[in-house]
PAKOLTOR-945330 format. One record per residue (C-alpha): x, y, z. Coordinates in steps of 0.001 Angstrom, whole numbers, padded with zeros to 6 digits. Example, Ala and Ser with C-alpha at 12.3 -4.5 7.8 and 13.67 -1.06 7.14 Angstrom:
BEGIN
        c1        c2        c3
    012300   -004500    007800
    013670   -001060    007140
END
This chain:
BEGIN
        c1        c2        c3
    016594    017622    025245
    013024    016357    026103
    011644    013520    024026
    007775    013378    023704
    007457    009675    024151
    003697    009719    023548
    004198    011166    020393
    006827    009109    019314
    004818    005913    020033
    001683    007348    018045
    004165    007873    014997
    005702    004272    015364
    002239    002912    015539
    000788    004538    012662
    003895    003782    010538
    003867    000238    011346
   -000012    000158    010649
    000603    001553    007313
    003425   -000593    006508
    001322   -003483    007027
   -001625   -002298    005303
    000305   -001569    002204
    002013   -005052    002425
   -001413   -006397    002611
   -002849   -004710   -000342
    000143   -005378   -002459
   -000213   -009123   -001685
   -003941   -008920   -002848
   -002341   -007397   -006096
   -000174   -010242   -006618
   -003032   -012643   -005734
   -005165   -010783   -008646
   -002477   -011283   -011088
   -002025   -014903   -010316
   -005733   -015264   -010807
   -005315   -013497   -014179
   -002601   -016219   -015201
   -004308   -019148   -013987
   -005933   -021852   -016019
   -008516   -019644   -017914
   -011481   -020146   -015169
   -013052   -017016   -016207
   -011501   -014769   -013530
   -008779   -013229   -015740
   -010469   -009824   -016078
   -011396   -009888   -012315
   -008124   -010651   -011528
   -006313   -008107   -013462
   -008846   -005468   -012239
   -008052   -006486   -008671
   -004460   -006379   -009261
   -004483   -002751   -010965
   -006546   -001359   -008245
   -004262   -002519   -005370
   -001216   -001554   -007163
   -002671    001868   -007911
   -003483    002043   -004091
    000020    001216   -003297
    001494    003683   -005583
   -000984    006525   -004002
    000397    005647   -000638
    003862    006014   -001753
    003419    009067   -003627
    001503    010827   -000558
    004455    009763    001770
    006901    011317   -000927
    004759    014456   -000886
    004520    014668    003111
    008608    014265    003206
    009649    016591    000093
    009084    020060    001234
    009145    021827   -002114
    005875    019694   -002889
    003914    021879   -000301
END
């Protein structure tokens, strides 16, 4: 059995990078929700918009991952 360590390292690096990116984007979404619920400083619509975009981006990444894994979707 031969293991292509270079390819395995690339997959691990990309997986780690995408995971960190999704966590950061999700965190910005939570930050936007906390701004929307803040003490009425006028940033509520901007905070909700930020949260919606961030959560939509996270959902898109998850949906793309499921698309890549499930062969019936190809």
